[in-house]
N, CA and C atoms as an extended XYZ file, in Angstrom:
564
Properties=species:S:1:pos:R:3:atomname:S:1:resname:S:1:resid:I:1 pbc="F F F"
N        -3.124       -2.759      -25.528 N   MET     1
C        -1.793       -3.736      -24.855 CA  MET     1
C        -2.224       -4.589      -23.879 C   MET     1
N        -0.949       -5.866      -23.854 N   GLY     2
C        -1.331       -6.797      -22.916 CA  GLY     2
C        -0.555       -6.491      -21.502 C   GLY     2
N        -0.372       -7.683      -20.809 N   HIS     3
C         0.995       -8.157      -20.043 CA  HIS     3
C         1.918       -7.696      -20.224 C   HIS     3
N         2.378       -8.613      -21.150 N   LYS     4
C         3.871       -8.243      -21.829 CA  LYS     4
C         4.322       -7.166      -22.027 C   LYS     4
N         2.958       -6.310      -22.449 N   GLU     5
C         3.497       -4.926      -22.913 CA  GLU     5
C         3.530       -4.063      -21.787 C   GLU     5
N         2.473       -4.348      -20.692 N   PHE     6
C         2.826       -3.550      -19.359 CA  PHE     6
C         3.784       -3.696      -18.769 C   PHE     6
N         4.359       -4.806      -18.586 N   MET     7
C         5.720       -5.421      -17.575 CA  MET     7
C         6.477       -4.431      -18.478 C   MET     7
N         6.722       -4.442      -19.586 N   ALA     8
C         7.668       -4.028      -20.491 CA  ALA     8
C         8.059       -3.149      -20.121 C   ALA     8
N         7.002       -2.330      -19.986 N   GLU     9
C         6.983       -0.458      -19.766 CA  GLU     9
C         7.482       -0.207      -18.098 C   GLU     9
N         6.856       -1.084      -17.301 N   ALA    10
C         7.406       -1.254      -16.042 CA  ALA    10
C         9.038       -1.552      -15.888 C   ALA    10
N         9.163       -1.981      -17.098 N   VAL    11
C        11.063       -2.356      -17.019 CA  VAL    11
C        11.547       -1.265      -17.354 C   VAL    11
N        10.935       -0.733      -18.819 N   ARG    12
C        12.162        0.375      -19.445 CA  ARG    12
C        11.946        1.576      -18.040 C   ARG    12
N        10.880        1.504      -17.531 N   LEU    13
C        11.446        2.902      -16.526 CA  LEU    13
C        11.706        2.023      -15.490 C   LEU    13
N        11.851        0.874      -14.735 N   ALA    14
C        12.914        0.503      -14.048 CA  ALA    14
C        14.706        1.086      -14.520 C   ALA    14
N        14.927        0.331      -15.536 N   THR    15
C        15.698        0.658      -15.846 CA  THR    15
C        16.147        2.087      -16.451 C   THR    15
N        15.568        2.901      -16.486 N   GLU    16
C        15.901        4.450      -16.279 CA  GLU    16
C        16.125        4.879      -15.944 C   GLU    16
N        15.508        4.318      -14.665 N   SER    17
C        16.069        4.806      -13.120 CA  SER    17
C        17.575        4.796      -12.780 C   SER    17
N        17.549        3.359      -12.688 N   VAL    18
C        18.551        3.112      -12.377 CA  VAL    18
C        20.219        3.675      -13.296 C   VAL    18
N        19.907        3.869      -14.710 N   GLU    19
C        20.304        4.615      -16.059 CA  GLU    19
C        20.882        5.788      -15.337 C   GLU    19
N        20.033        6.212      -15.287 N   ASN    20
C        19.954        8.111      -14.334 CA  ASN    20
C        20.439        8.347      -13.282 C   ASN    20
N        20.743        7.363      -12.287 N   GLY    21
C        20.916        7.263      -10.749 CA  GLY    21
C        19.798        7.667      -10.346 C   GLY    21
N        18.464        7.799      -10.415 N   TRP    22
C        17.542        8.147       -9.721 CA  TRP    22
C        17.008        7.001       -8.153 C   TRP    22
N        17.386        6.045       -8.683 N   GLY    23
C        17.364        5.017       -7.230 CA  GLY    23
C        17.330        3.803       -8.121 C   GLY    23
N        16.597        2.858       -7.335 N   GLY    24
C        16.956        1.365       -7.442 CA  GLY    24
C        16.135        0.877       -8.737 C   GLY    24
N        15.956       -0.627       -9.592 N   PRO    25
C        15.572       -0.820      -10.422 CA  PRO    25
C        14.285       -1.354      -10.182 C   PRO    25
N        13.543       -0.084      -10.459 N   PHE    26
C        11.918       -0.623      -10.067 CA  PHE    26
C        11.149        0.720      -10.750 C   PHE    26
N         9.914        0.098      -11.167 N   GLY    27
C         9.397        0.745      -12.016 CA  GLY    27
C         7.983        0.103      -11.853 C   GLY    27
N         7.181        0.593      -11.996 N   ALA    28
C         5.846        0.839      -12.326 CA  ALA    28
C         4.633        1.258      -13.045 C   ALA    28
N         3.607        0.204      -13.991 N   VAL    29
C         2.669        0.953      -14.616 CA  VAL    29
C         1.056        0.793      -13.957 C   VAL    29
N         0.457        1.886      -13.883 N   ILE    30
C        -0.957        1.329      -13.496 CA  ILE    30
C        -2.406        1.352      -14.981 C   ILE    30
N        -2.912        0.705      -14.815 N   THR    31
C        -3.342        0.253      -15.933 CA  THR    31
C        -4.931        0.066      -15.364 C   THR    31
N        -5.780        0.563      -16.743 N   ARG    32
C        -7.453        0.367      -16.421 CA  ARG    32
C        -7.849        0.468      -17.668 C   ARG    32
N        -8.839       -0.157      -17.921 N   ASP    33
C        -9.455       -0.539      -19.379 CA  ASP    33
C        -8.087       -0.916      -20.527 C   ASP    33
N        -7.306       -1.518      -20.428 N   GLY    34
C        -6.463       -2.062      -21.157 CA  GLY    34
C        -5.187       -0.804      -21.736 C   GLY    34
N        -5.238        0.562      -20.952 N   GLU    35
C        -4.331        1.323      -21.037 CA  GLU    35
C        -3.865        2.236      -19.790 C   GLU    35
N        -2.474        2.326      -19.976 N   ILE    36
C        -1.670        3.023      -19.006 CA  ILE    36
C        -2.040        4.103      -18.769 C   ILE    36
N        -2.697        4.349      -17.122 N   VAL    37
C        -2.904        5.832      -16.796 CA  VAL    37
C        -1.813        6.187      -15.751 C   VAL    37
N        -0.790        5.353      -15.769 N   ALA    38
C        -0.077        6.230      -14.387 CA  ALA    38
C         0.995        4.991      -14.552 C   ALA    38
N         2.656        6.712      -15.122 N   ARG    39
C         3.829        5.595      -14.268 CA  ARG    39
C         4.533        5.871      -13.575 C   ARG    39
N         5.585        5.411      -12.854 N   GLY    40
C         6.512        5.590      -11.883 CA  GLY    40
C         7.259        4.814      -11.910 C   GLY    40
N         8.874        5.465      -11.255 N   GLN    41
C         9.832        4.850      -10.897 CA  GLN    41
C        10.493        4.950       -9.484 C   GLN    41
N        11.643        4.256       -9.210 N   ASN    42
C        12.218        4.288       -8.349 CA  ASN    42
C        12.749        5.613       -8.401 C   ASN    42
N        12.732        6.696       -7.796 N   ARG    43
C        13.212        7.847       -7.400 CA  ARG    43
C        14.045        8.273       -5.534 C   ARG    43
N        14.428        7.416       -4.743 N   VAL    44
C        14.315        7.646       -3.666 CA  VAL    44
C        16.161        8.412       -4.052 C   VAL    44
N        17.079        7.773       -4.719 N   LEU    45
C        18.376        9.037       -4.904 CA  LEU    45
C        18.080       10.107       -5.255 C   LEU    45
N        17.269       10.171       -6.487 N   LEU    46
C        16.924       11.690       -6.459 CA  LEU    46
C        15.987       12.802       -5.930 C   LEU    46
N        15.617       12.057       -4.954 N   THR    47
C        14.754       13.371       -3.859 CA  THR    47
C        14.608       12.818       -2.595 C   THR    47
N        15.477       11.419       -2.280 N   SER    48
C        15.909       11.762       -0.616 CA  SER    48
C        14.634       10.912       -0.217 C   SER    48
N        13.414       10.758       -0.989 N   ASP    49
C        12.278       10.860       -0.088 CA  ASP    49
C        12.142        9.254        0.234 C   ASP    49
N        12.421        8.371        1.643 N   PRO    50
C        12.603        6.779        1.170 CA  PRO    50
C        11.012        6.418        0.818 C   PRO    50
N        10.239        7.092        0.347 N   THR    51
C         8.580        6.459        0.251 CA  THR    51
C         8.770        6.747       -1.198 C   THR    51
N        10.065        7.444       -2.172 N   ALA    52
C         9.816        7.822       -3.423 CA  ALA    52
C         9.694        6.219       -4.250 C   ALA    52
N         9.262        4.888       -3.919 N   HIS    53
C         9.327        3.439       -4.232 CA  HIS    53
C         8.436        4.145       -6.062 C   HIS    53
N         8.572        3.503       -6.677 N   ALA    54
C         7.899        3.003       -8.444 CA  ALA    54
C         6.473        2.869       -8.124 C   ALA    54
N         5.829        2.312       -7.106 N   GLU    55
C         5.005        2.131       -6.864 CA  GLU    55
C         4.009        3.175       -6.363 C   GLU    55
N         4.324        4.054       -5.388 N   MET    56
C         4.091        4.937       -4.526 CA  MET    56
C         3.784        6.026       -5.802 C   MET    56
N         4.772        6.131       -6.305 N   GLU    57
C         4.974        6.890       -7.374 CA  GLU    57
C         3.835        7.147       -8.218 C   GLU    57
N         3.505        6.160       -9.004 N   SER    58
C         2.336        5.518      -10.020 CA  SER    58
C         1.233        5.767       -9.235 C   SER    58
N         0.860        4.904       -7.750 N   ILE    59
C        -0.416        5.344       -7.450 CA  ILE    59
C        -1.182        7.279       -7.273 C   ILE    59
N         0.405        8.279       -6.462 N   ARG    60
C         0.136        9.143       -6.518 CA  ARG    60
C        -0.266        9.661       -8.114 C   ARG    60
N         0.524        9.943       -9.371 N   LYS    61
C         0.068       10.056      -10.482 CA  LYS    61
C        -1.245        9.592      -10.852 C   LYS    61
N        -1.543        8.010      -11.058 N   ALA    62
C        -2.993        7.887      -11.247 CA  ALA    62
C        -4.055        8.632      -10.428 C   ALA    62
N        -4.059        8.679       -8.929 N   VAL    63
C        -5.237        9.833       -8.411 CA  VAL    63
C        -4.674       11.309       -9.206 C   VAL    63
N        -4.324       11.517       -9.395 N   GLN    64
C        -4.473       13.232       -9.633 CA  GLN    64
C        -5.092       13.177      -10.805 C   GLN    64
N        -4.764       11.959      -11.786 N   ARG    65
C        -4.959       11.590      -13.204 CA  ARG    65
C        -6.873       11.724      -13.394 C   ARG    65
N        -6.778       10.329      -12.325 N   LEU    66
C        -8.333       10.110      -12.850 CA  LEU    66
C        -8.980       10.968      -11.923 C   LEU    66
N        -8.867       11.527      -11.013 N   ASN    67
C        -9.674       12.392       -9.819 CA  ASN    67
C        -9.307       14.089      -10.322 C   ASN    67
N        -9.413       14.275      -11.243 N   PRO    68
C        -8.706       15.693      -11.943 CA  PRO    68
C        -9.485       16.721      -10.957 C   PRO    68
N       -10.824       16.565      -10.894 N   GLU    69
C       -11.510       17.239      -10.225 CA  GLU    69
C       -11.500       17.766       -8.798 C   GLU    69
N       -10.105       16.784       -7.939 N   ALA    70
C       -10.133       16.768       -6.733 CA  ALA    70
C        -9.506       18.055       -6.321 C   ALA    70
N       -10.259       18.435       -5.201 N   PRO    71
C        -9.727       20.190       -4.546 CA  PRO    71
C        -8.406       20.264       -3.894 C   PRO    71
N        -7.675       20.756       -4.152 N   SER    72
C        -6.318       21.095       -3.598 CA  SER    72
C        -6.703       21.015       -2.390 C   SER    72
N        -5.243       20.818       -1.585 N   VAL    73
C        -4.921       20.734        0.205 CA  VAL    73
C        -5.210       22.015        0.397 C   VAL    73
N        -5.999       23.021        0.522 N   SER    74
C        -6.091       24.168        1.123 CA  SER    74
C        -7.029       24.737        1.923 C   SER    74
N        -6.949       25.688        2.948 N   GLU    75
C        -8.190       26.124        3.746 CA  GLU    75
C        -9.114       26.331        3.248 C   GLU    75
N        -9.265       26.474        1.985 N   GLU    76
C       -10.594       26.977        1.046 CA  GLU    76
C       -11.400       25.488        1.129 C   GLU    76
N       -10.805       24.668        0.499 N   HIS    77
C       -11.113       23.209        0.416 CA  HIS    77
C       -10.801       21.893        1.415 C   HIS    77
N       -10.406       22.350        2.335 N   GLN    78
C        -9.910       21.066        3.415 CA  GLN    78
C       -10.934       20.540        3.923 C   GLN    78
N       -12.371       20.889        3.612 N   ASN    79
C       -13.220       20.140        3.945 CA  ASN    79
C       -14.113       19.197        3.167 C   ASN    79
N       -13.472       19.356        1.767 N   GLU    80
C       -14.190       18.843        0.658 CA  GLU    80
C       -14.031       17.328        0.632 C   GLU    80
N       -14.385       16.325       -0.346 N   SER    81
C       -14.011       14.940       -0.869 CA  SER    81
C       -15.232       14.669       -1.918 C   SER    81
N       -14.706       14.343       -3.077 N   ILE    82
C       -15.162       14.054       -4.213 CA  ILE    82
C       -14.971       12.657       -4.403 C   ILE    82
N       -14.389       11.631       -3.589 N   LEU    83
C       -14.065       10.399       -3.689 CA  LEU    83
C       -15.686        9.724       -3.513 C   LEU    83
N       -16.113        8.998       -4.906 N   GLU    84
C       -17.019        8.251       -4.778 CA  GLU    84
C       -17.245        7.394       -4.483 C   GLU    84
N       -18.711        6.669       -3.631 N   TYR    85
C       -18.314        5.748       -2.235 CA  TYR    85
C       -18.771        4.306       -3.410 C   TYR    85
N       -18.463        3.827       -3.233 N   VAL    86
C       -18.655        1.973       -3.704 CA  VAL    86
C       -19.054        1.013       -2.921 C   VAL    86
N       -20.085        0.012       -2.815 N   PRO    87
C       -20.475       -1.030       -1.950 CA  PRO    87
C       -19.312       -1.766       -1.448 C   PRO    87
N       -19.125       -2.291       -0.365 N   ARG    88
C       -18.672       -3.137       -0.048 CA  ARG    88
C       -18.630       -4.633       -0.559 C   ARG    88
N       -16.997       -5.329       -1.404 N   PRO    89
C       -17.477       -5.990       -1.798 CA  PRO    89
C       -18.122       -7.538       -1.139 C   PRO    89
N       -19.174       -8.722       -1.809 N   GLU    90
C       -19.620       -9.213       -1.418 CA  GLU    90
C       -18.383      -10.344       -1.016 C   GLU    90
N       -19.104      -10.642        0.713 N   GLY    91
C       -18.527      -11.895        1.397 CA  GLY    91
C       -16.704      -11.051        2.236 C   GLY    91
N       -16.538       -9.425        1.966 N   SER    92
C       -15.564       -8.764        2.263 CA  SER    92
C       -15.605       -8.736        3.841 C   SER    92
N       -14.882       -8.904        4.826 N   PRO    93
C       -14.996       -8.564        6.688 CA  PRO    93
C       -15.193       -6.960        6.762 C   PRO    93
N       -14.814       -6.375        5.463 N   ASP    94
C       -14.849       -4.895        5.995 CA  ASP    94
C       -16.319       -4.553        7.022 C   ASP    94
N       -15.950       -3.791        7.872 N   PRO    95
C       -16.664       -3.388        8.630 CA  PRO    95
C       -17.954       -2.135        7.677 C   PRO    95
N       -17.403       -1.678        6.851 N   VAL    96
C       -18.094       -0.345        6.712 CA  VAL    96
C       -18.852       -0.243        5.613 C   VAL    96
N       -20.341       -0.095        5.150 N   PRO    97
C       -20.763       -1.238        4.290 CA  PRO    97
C       -20.160       -0.138        2.808 C   PRO    97
N       -20.222        0.674        2.999 N   GLU    98
C       -19.203        1.582        1.543 CA  GLU    98
C       -18.131        2.362        2.105 C   GLU    98
N       -17.032        2.410        0.906 N   ARG    99
C       -15.760        3.406        0.557 CA  ARG    99
C       -15.725        4.048       -0.472 C   ARG    99
N       -14.638        4.619       -0.238 N   ALA   100
C       -14.037        5.620       -1.927 CA  ALA   100
C       -13.815        4.969       -2.685 C   ALA   100
N       -14.082        4.793       -3.651 N   ARG   101
C       -13.492        3.797       -5.021 CA  ARG   101
C       -12.263        3.897       -4.921 C   ARG   101
N       -11.519        5.164       -4.992 N   MET   102
C       -10.227        5.135       -5.083 CA  MET   102
C        -9.190        4.628       -6.639 C   MET   102
N        -8.644        3.553       -7.319 N   LEU   103
C        -7.696        3.167       -8.203 CA  LEU   103
C        -8.632        1.765       -7.969 C   LEU   103
N       -10.214        1.354       -7.764 N   GLN   104
C       -10.740       -0.184       -8.209 CA  GLN   104
C       -10.970        0.030       -9.850 C   GLN   104
N       -10.530       -1.086      -10.384 N   GLY   105
C       -10.652       -0.937      -11.658 CA  GLY   105
C        -9.479       -1.291      -12.246 C   GLY   105
N        -8.391       -0.870      -11.205 N   CYS   106
C        -7.049       -0.451      -12.178 CA  CYS   106
C        -5.928       -1.571      -11.890 C   CYS   106
N        -5.530       -2.362      -12.240 N   SER   107
C        -4.164       -3.237      -12.083 CA  SER   107
C        -2.597       -2.685      -12.127 C   SER   107
N        -1.810       -3.223      -11.246 N   ILE   108
C        -0.555       -2.114      -11.297 CA  ILE   108
C         0.139       -3.278      -11.836 C   ILE   108
N         1.066       -2.919      -12.669 N   TYR   109
C         2.820       -3.868      -13.161 CA  TYR   109
C         4.022       -3.127      -12.476 C   TYR   109
N         4.672       -4.345      -11.891 N   ILE   110
C         6.210       -3.925      -11.416 CA  ILE   110
C         7.043       -4.798      -11.597 C   ILE   110
N         8.188       -3.966      -11.916 N   SER   111
C         9.381       -4.469      -11.938 CA  SER   111
C        10.047       -5.818      -10.623 C   SER   111
N         9.223       -5.467       -9.646 N   GLY   112
C         9.634       -6.612       -8.988 CA  GLY   112
C         9.079       -6.565       -7.644 C   GLY   112
N         8.515       -7.411       -7.009 N   ALA   113
C         7.922       -7.665       -5.762 CA  ALA   113
C         7.680       -6.441       -4.982 C   ALA   113
N         6.406       -6.096       -4.577 N   PRO   114
C         6.203       -4.539       -4.167 CA  PRO   114
C         6.728       -5.037       -2.392 C   PRO   114
N         7.460       -4.001       -1.841 N   CYS   115
C         7.507       -3.888       -0.757 CA  CYS   115
C         6.518       -3.940        0.305 C   CYS   115
N         6.870       -4.080        1.833 N   PRO   116
C         5.558       -3.430        2.367 CA  PRO   116
C         5.175       -2.436        2.233 C   PRO   116
N         5.655       -1.345        1.847 N   MET   117
C         4.818       -0.657        2.329 CA  MET   117
C         3.826       -0.242        0.909 C   MET   117
N         5.157       -0.553       -0.088 N   CYS   118
C         4.373       -0.076       -1.454 CA  CYS   118
C         3.090       -1.454       -0.908 C   CYS   118
N         2.561       -2.420       -1.145 N   MET   119
C         1.762       -3.789       -0.700 CA  MET   119
C         0.934       -2.598       -0.100 C   MET   119
N         0.576       -2.265        0.054 N   SER   120
C         0.168       -1.372        1.531 CA  SER   120
C        -0.714       -0.823        1.124 C   SER   120
N         0.057        0.421        0.417 N   ALA   121
C        -0.579        1.433       -1.055 CA  ALA   121
C        -1.570        0.502       -1.847 C   ALA   121
N        -1.220       -0.137       -2.229 N   ILE   122
C        -1.779       -1.110       -3.338 CA  ILE   122
C        -3.342       -1.597       -2.543 C   ILE   122
N        -3.407       -2.053       -1.797 N   TYR   123
C        -4.201       -2.055       -1.003 CA  TYR   123
C        -4.601       -0.999       -0.274 C   TYR   123
N        -4.930       -0.082       -0.059 N   TRP   124
C        -5.351        1.196        0.616 CA  TRP   124
C        -6.018        1.686       -1.047 C   TRP   124
N        -5.165        1.719       -1.853 N   SER   125
C        -5.988        2.410       -3.037 CA  SER   125
C        -6.476        1.535       -3.866 C   SER   125
N        -6.667        0.250       -2.993 N   ARG   126
C        -7.872       -0.930       -3.692 CA  ARG   126
C        -7.658       -1.181       -5.349 C   ARG   126
N        -6.487       -1.475       -5.513 N   ILE   127
C        -6.284       -1.947       -7.036 CA  ILE   127
C        -6.762       -3.134       -7.084 C   ILE   127
N        -7.099       -3.857       -8.444 N   ASP   128
C        -7.285       -4.870       -8.457 CA  ASP   128
C        -6.790       -6.082       -8.791 C   ASP   128
N        -5.694       -5.623       -9.422 N   ALA   129
C        -4.408       -6.801       -9.674 CA  ALA   129
C        -2.872       -6.183       -9.321 C   ALA   129
N        -2.345       -7.432       -9.024 N   VAL   130
C        -0.908       -6.445       -8.602 CA  VAL   130
C        -0.154       -7.727       -9.754 C   VAL   130
N         0.530       -7.711      -11.131 N   TYR   131
C         1.675       -7.939      -11.223 CA  TYR   131
C         2.815       -8.239      -11.436 C   TYR   131
N         3.950       -8.598      -11.358 N   PHE   132
C         5.464       -8.290      -10.778 CA  PHE   132
C         6.023       -9.098      -11.716 C   PHE   132
N         7.556       -8.723      -11.622 N   SER   133
C         8.493       -9.406      -12.639 CA  SER   133
C         9.369      -10.638      -12.015 C   SER   133
N        10.059       -9.555      -11.012 N   ARG   134
C        11.123      -10.607      -10.024 CA  ARG   134
C        10.613      -10.454       -8.663 C   ARG   134
N        10.658      -11.544       -8.082 N   ASP   135
C         9.994      -11.832       -6.894 CA  ASP   135
C        11.253      -11.616       -5.672 C   ASP   135
N        10.527      -11.597       -4.382 N   LEU   136
C        11.530      -11.196       -2.882 CA  LEU   136
C        12.810      -11.506       -3.354 C   LEU   136
N        12.621      -13.165       -3.352 N   GLU   137
C        14.202      -13.211       -3.126 CA  GLU   137
C        15.153      -12.990       -4.701 C   GLU   137
N        14.758      -12.349       -5.505 N   ASP   138
C        15.860      -11.728       -6.634 CA  ASP   138
C        16.123      -10.615       -6.399 C   ASP   138
N        14.719       -9.725       -5.674 N   THR   139
C        15.440       -8.672       -4.996 CA  THR   139
C        16.338       -8.847       -4.067 C   THR   139
N        16.284       -9.634       -3.243 N   ARG   140
C        17.229       -9.651       -1.827 CA  ARG   140
C        18.657       -9.917       -2.544 C   ARG   140
N        18.351      -10.788       -3.778 N   ARG   141
C        20.242      -11.202       -4.055 CA  ARG   141
C        20.779      -10.032       -4.720 C   ARG   141
N        19.925       -8.902       -4.862 N   ILE   142
C        20.873       -7.099       -5.839 CA  ILE   142
C        20.426       -6.193       -4.260 C   ILE   142
N        20.404       -6.544       -3.326 N   GLY   143
C        20.522       -5.794       -1.864 CA  GLY   143
C        19.483       -5.012       -1.604 C   GLY   143
N        18.088       -5.791       -2.127 N   PHE   144
C        16.810       -5.214       -1.543 CA  PHE   144
C        16.160       -5.952       -0.811 C   PHE   144
N        16.192       -6.354        0.717 N   ASP   145
C        15.678       -7.503        1.648 CA  ASP   145
C        14.411       -6.663        2.441 C   ASP   145
N        13.379       -7.083        1.288 N   ASP   146
C        12.731       -6.365        1.653 CA  ASP   146
C        11.429       -7.615        2.517 C   ASP   146
N        11.799       -8.865        2.491 N   ALA   147
C        11.447       -9.955        2.609 CA  ALA   147
C        11.120      -10.110        4.694 C   ALA   147
N        12.501       -9.670        4.986 N   TYR   148
C        12.353       -9.947        6.533 CA  TYR   148
C        11.665       -8.765        6.970 C   TYR   148
N        11.138       -7.630        6.266 N   GLN   149
C         9.586       -6.644        6.860 CA  GLN   149
C         8.629       -7.458        6.790 C   GLN   149
N         8.248       -8.120        5.541 N   TYR   150
C         7.304       -9.409        5.383 CA  TYR   150
C         7.136       -9.861        7.237 C   TYR   150
N         8.406      -10.559        6.935 N   GLU   151
C         8.412      -11.535        8.544 CA  GLU   151
C         8.541      -11.264        9.904 C   GLU   151
N         8.793       -9.776        9.936 N   ASP   152
C         8.888       -8.793       10.692 CA  ASP   152
C         7.060       -8.485       11.311 C   ASP   152
N         6.261       -8.437       10.512 N   PHE   153
C         5.113       -8.026       10.811 CA  PHE   153
C         4.366       -9.066       11.563 C   PHE   153
N         4.810      -10.150       11.662 N   THR   154
C         4.220      -11.641       11.811 CA  THR   154
C         4.422      -11.298       13.377 C   THR   154
N         5.198      -10.833       14.008 N   ARG   155
C         5.330      -11.182       15.137 CA  ARG   155
C         4.842      -10.038       15.752 C   ARG   155
N         4.947       -9.823       17.128 N   PRO   156
C         3.976       -9.009       18.379 CA  PRO   156
C         4.957       -8.027       18.158 C   PRO   156
N         4.470       -7.222       18.647 N   PHE   157
C         5.668       -5.539       18.773 CA  PHE   157
C         7.039       -5.702       19.325 C   PHE   157
N         6.513       -6.547       20.422 N   SER   158
C         7.539       -6.393       21.105 CA  SER   158
C         8.713       -7.572       20.815 C   SER   158
N         8.861       -8.108       19.966 N   GLU   159
C         9.544       -9.095       19.183 CA  GLU   159
C        10.015       -8.642       18.101 C   GLU   159
N         9.779       -7.064       17.413 N   ARG   160
C         9.981       -6.612       16.132 CA  ARG   160
C        11.768       -6.173       15.814 C   ARG   160
N        12.258       -6.079       15.324 N   ARG   161
C        13.256       -5.460       14.961 CA  ARG   161
C        13.409       -3.952       15.410 C   ARG   161
N        12.508       -2.809       15.639 N   ILE   162
C        12.806       -2.037       15.990 CA  ILE   162
C        11.462       -1.667       16.915 C   ILE   162
N        11.747       -0.823       18.264 N   LYS   163
C        10.980       -0.641       18.991 CA  LYS   163
C         9.494       -0.058       18.667 C   LYS   163
N         8.890       -0.887       18.716 N   VAL   164
C         7.070       -0.456       18.953 CA  VAL   164
C         6.455       -0.905       20.155 C   VAL   164
N         6.047        0.447       20.463 N   GLU   165
C         5.083        0.417       21.936 CA  GLU   165
C         3.827        1.274       21.707 C   GLU   165
N         2.897        0.728       22.176 N   GLN   166
C         1.451        1.800       22.717 CA  GLN   166
C         1.811        2.684       24.008 C   GLN   166
N         1.992        4.039       23.735 N   ILE   167
C         2.068        4.580       24.910 CA  ILE   167
C         0.723        5.708       24.847 C   ILE   167
N         0.189        6.075       25.945 N   HIS   168
C        -0.749        6.899       26.254 CA  HIS   168
C        -2.230        7.110       25.307 C   HIS   168
N        -2.574        5.796       24.908 N   PRO   169
C        -3.658        5.630       24.485 CA  PRO   169
C        -4.681        6.130       24.990 C   PRO   169
N        -5.124        6.918       26.004 N   GLU   170
C        -5.820        8.340       26.313 CA  GLU   170
C        -5.858        9.310       25.462 C   GLU   170
N        -4.497       10.120       24.850 N   LEU   171
C        -4.619       10.739       24.411 CA  LEU   171
C        -4.871       10.918       23.289 C   LEU   171
N        -4.755        9.690       22.194 N   GLY   172
C        -5.289        9.450       21.054 CA  GLY   172
C        -6.781        8.991       21.330 C   GLY   172
N        -7.329        8.900       22.386 N   ALA   173
C        -9.064        8.899       22.354 CA  ALA   173
C        -9.700       10.181       21.707 C   ALA   173
N        -9.137       11.017       22.053 N   GLN   174
C        -9.721       12.581       21.722 CA  GLN   174
C        -9.885       12.644       20.297 C   GLN   174
N        -8.833       12.024       18.961 N   ALA   175
C        -9.014       11.931       17.636 CA  ALA   175
C       -10.135       10.845       17.211 C   ALA   175
N        -9.731        9.693       17.518 N   TYR   176
C       -10.667        8.616       17.679 CA  TYR   176
C       -12.339        9.144       17.649 C   TYR   176
N       -12.310        9.725       18.661 N   ASP   177
C       -13.783       10.188       19.556 CA  ASP   177
C       -14.353       10.871       18.157 C   ASP   177
N       -13.472       12.103       17.540 N   ALA   178
C       -13.846       13.029       16.923 CA  ALA   178
C       -14.233       12.477       15.713 C   ALA   178
N       -13.289       11.653       15.094 N   TRP   179
C       -13.770       10.777       13.714 CA  TRP   179
C       -15.295        9.779       14.365 C   TRP   179
N       -15.294        8.992       15.188 N   MET   180
C       -16.679        8.668       15.655 CA  MET   180
C       -17.926        9.449       15.858 C   MET   180
N       -17.537       10.737       16.112 N   SER   181
C       -18.730       11.517       16.490 CA  SER   181
C       -18.851       12.675       14.828 C   SER   181
N       -18.335       12.362       14.064 N   LYS   182
C       -18.269       13.156       12.691 CA  LYS   182
C       -19.952       12.863       11.523 C   LYS   182
N       -20.783       13.016       12.195 N   PRO   183
C       -21.787       12.350       11.020 CA  PRO   183
C       -21.724       12.382        9.776 C   PRO   183
N       -20.825       13.172        9.526 N   ASP   184
C       -20.677       13.786        7.751 CA  ASP   184
C       -19.095       13.088        7.495 C   ASP   184
N       -18.525       12.167        8.209 N   ARG   185
C       -17.312       11.336        8.222 CA  ARG   185
C       -17.363       10.702        6.871 C   ARG   185
N       -16.302       10.137        5.729 N   HIS   186
C       -16.347        9.832        4.646 CA  HIS   186
C       -15.293        8.553        4.549 C   HIS   186
N       -15.989        7.310        4.988 N   ALA   187
C       -15.069        6.654        4.880 CA  ALA   187
C       -14.063        5.998        3.980 C   ALA   187
N       -13.229        6.396        3.939 N   TYR   188
C       -12.580        5.568        2.744 CA  TYR   188
C       -11.456        4.213        2.883 C   TYR   188
């Protein structure tokens, strides 16, 4: 399969989401080595979860499929991690020499340009490439305006559309200090 087939599947998923009333016209597929490893659809209306975007759904499914031995989050396994480390890419500004592999080696195909939440998740999951069919202006024209969020993020906190304010940094220091003093912390 190639770019056109992967994008066609993302668009098929997006159309199905609309036709079933699950959410907006957004579908995504994650691929690795020329094969689809996960599919996702916008299911915001179905679930009432504002994070149930196609990209988020496909990332969650890809992680489950590519890490089938991952321990469940339970008291018994809460301190385990099987995430493989990989070295920092050459030229990266990352201060940590190794990070968890996550979804390196994968690409994502999306019916529309990712919103800031999904783009952040793509960065955090370390997906290698993002391909989308419709751009932010096309998405705005159908009633999903994500461009303003990208613009808002460039402003100082005091000038954003919603109130963003740092309070009580001394309280948060406890958790940060715990992380830094943990000798076996697993960088992700």
